[in-house]
N, C-alpha and C positions, 0 to 999 in steps of 0.2 A: 527249306527253312522250317524249323520246329515251331509251328504256331501254338502248340500246346504250352511250350515253355514260355513263349512271349505272353500268352494269355495269363498264365499263372503269375508271371512277373508283374504284369499290369495290375492284376487283382491284388497281389500282395502289397505293392507300393501304393496302389490306389487306396487300399484300406488304411495303410499307414498315414497317408496324407490326410484322409478324412478324419482319422483318429487325432492327428496333430491339430487339425482345425477345430475339432470338438474340444480338445484340451485347451486351445487358445481361448475359446469362448468361455469355458468353465473357469479357466485361470483368471481371465479378466474380471469375471463376476466375483470370484472369491477375493481377488486383490482389492476390488472396490469395497466389498463387504468388510474385509479386514481393516481397510483404511478408516471407514466410518466407525467401526467398532473400537479401534484404538483411540481415535479422536474422542469418541463419546466417553470412553473409560478414563482418559487422561483429563478431560475437562471436568469430570465429576470430582476430581481431587482439587481442593482449593490451593494446594501448594504449587500447581503447575498451571501457568497461564496459557492462553489460547495460542500464542505464538509458538511456544514449544510443542504444544499438542498437535498443531497443524503440521509442523516440520516432521515430527516423529511419525505421524500418521502417513505423510507422504513418503517417508523413508521406508516404512513397512510395505506400502503398495509397490514401490519400485523393486524392493528386494524380492517380493513374491513373484513379480513379473519376470525377474531374472531367472528364478528357479523354473518357472513355466517355460521360458525360452529354451533352457538347457534340456528340459524333458521333451519338448517338441523336437529338438534336433536329434535326440537319441531315438525317438520314435520313428523318424523317417530314415534312420540308419546312419546318422552322423554321430560318432562317439564323442562324448565330452572331452575325453583325454586328447583325442586327435585335434579337436577344435582348439583346446588350450595350447597345444603344441604349435599349431599354426599361428595363433594369436601371439604366442611368445616369440616366434621367429619374426613376426611382423610387428613387434611391440612399438618400434619407432614410428611406423606409419600409422598404427592405430592411435598412438599417443598424440600425434599431430592432428589426426582427423577428429579426435575427441577433445582437443585442447579447450575449446569453448565450453563444452559440456562439463568437463572436469573442473574448469575454473568456476563455473556457476555452482557446482556442488560444494567446492571448497569455500566459496564466498558465503553460501548458505550456512555452512557450519560455523564460520567466523561470526556471522550476524547472530546466530543462535547463541553463541558464547558471550558476545559483548553487548548484545541487546541495544542497538542504536534506536530501536523503536519497538513498539508492541502492536498487536492487533487492536484497531480502533483509533490509533494515533493519527493526527493530521500531519502529513509530512510533505516536503517538496524535495524531489531527487531526480537527477538526470533530465531536468527540464519539465518534469511532470509533477503535479500535485494532486493530493486526494487523501482519503482515509484508507489506512492499511486494512485489507480484508484477509490476507493470508500470506504466510511465508512458507513456500514449498521448497522442494529439493532443488529446483532449477529457476523458479520465478518468484518475484514479489508482486502480489496483486493489489492494485489500488482501485478505489471507486471515487470518481470525481464528484464535484458538487451536484452535477446533473445526472449522477448515477450511471456513468459510462465506465466500463471495465478497462483497466490498463494493466498489461503484463510487462514487467521490466525484468530482464535477465539479472540474476543475483550479482554477477560479476560487475555489471554496470552500476548497481546500487552500492556495492562495497567499494568500488574504485572511485567514487565521487563524493562530494560534500552532501550531507543529508541535513536538511532543515526540519527539525521536529517542533511543530507548534504546540504539541501536547505534552512535552517533556516536563514542564513545570506547571504548578497549579494556577499561577497568575501570570498575566501578560500586561504590558503597557500598550495602550491604544494611543495612536497619534493621528490627529485629524487637522487639516488645514482649512480654515474658513476665511471669508473676507467680510469686511464691513466698511461703510463709508467713513471718510476721515473723521467727521464730526460725531460719529456714532460708535466708534471702536471701543471706547471705554465702557459705554453702557452695554454693548454687546458682550464684552468680557465679563462684566458684573452679572449679567443675566445667565451667561453660560456657567459661571461659578455656582450660582444658586441652583441651576438645573442639575449640575453634577452632584451637588450636595444632597438634593432630594431624590436622585436616581439610585435605586437600590443596586443597580449593576456596577456603579462606580464605587471603588473602595475608598474609605476615608484615609487610610494609611497604606502606602505613601499618598499624600494629598495631591489632588489634581493641580496641574500647573498650566496657566494660560499666559502666553507671552506674544508680544508683537514681533514678527519676523520679517515684515515687508512694509515699506512706507510709500506714500504717494497719495493720489486722490482716493484710492482704495487701500485700506490697511489690511494686511495679512496677519491673521491670528493663528498661532499653532497651539492646539489643545493636546495636552498629555495627561492621561488618566489611567489608573491601574484597575484591572477587573479580573474576574475568573477567566481562565483560558477559554472555556466554552462560550463565554459571553462577549469575546473581543469583537467579533464582526457585528454583533447586534448593537453594542454600545457605540461603535464608530458610526453606524447608520443613524442611530438616534441623535447623536451630536449634530450631524449634518442636517437631519430633518428638523431639529429644533431651530437651527440658525435660519433655514429656508422658511419655515413657518413664521418665525419672528420677523423676517424681512417682509414677507407678504402682509403680515398684520400691520406693520408700520406704514407700508405703502398704501394700504387700504385706509388707514386712519388719516394719512396726509391728504388723500383724495377727498375724503369726507369733509375734512376741515376746509378745503377749498370751496 
């Protein structure tokens, strides 16, 4: 057995493998650097919003990683032409294996073109809700109200209904409150004055307060328009006002006794 030949073979291929590993480390670093640079350059332009910038930056990163992978294969002795020939012969199997990945990429491109949402929008999709943080090549990233990161495959986002709470500048808030039968009209009048004085409630369209349930306790439905960002706050303030009013009247009744 020619040990010299085996030693030389191990040395040559060992050096190639080490070179490929080094190339992978450098390639990943350059790809990340390029992604951040492209994103920074695109966001500096006022004509390109953050959604497009994030997607194109992600596309740049994965494109560079593909080039690095081909270079690594050539370095360890696998010619790119041979690899492409094998992939071409096995195109059906590769297509089936990458079906989910390719559908996520296609969905990402479609969302980039049609813009169902933008970075920062509050949306609900695929049973999840939160603020859009990023639209990448494969995933849509959301941040929940308690700052939990959610990654949803783009195909799942594109293939289902998207509820965008930030699409329009104003929203209608609807809150249901209750009042004793004999106090419902007074509660409605106080609510009307409260909304009139509340800067978060818009004067037009005017708030509407209607009775929607009858019995010993009357159910009142309050509908008021506000800025989209103030919707949750206004609904909370309506419920708080009714609760505080009820407590104040109960305290006054006890004092009178």
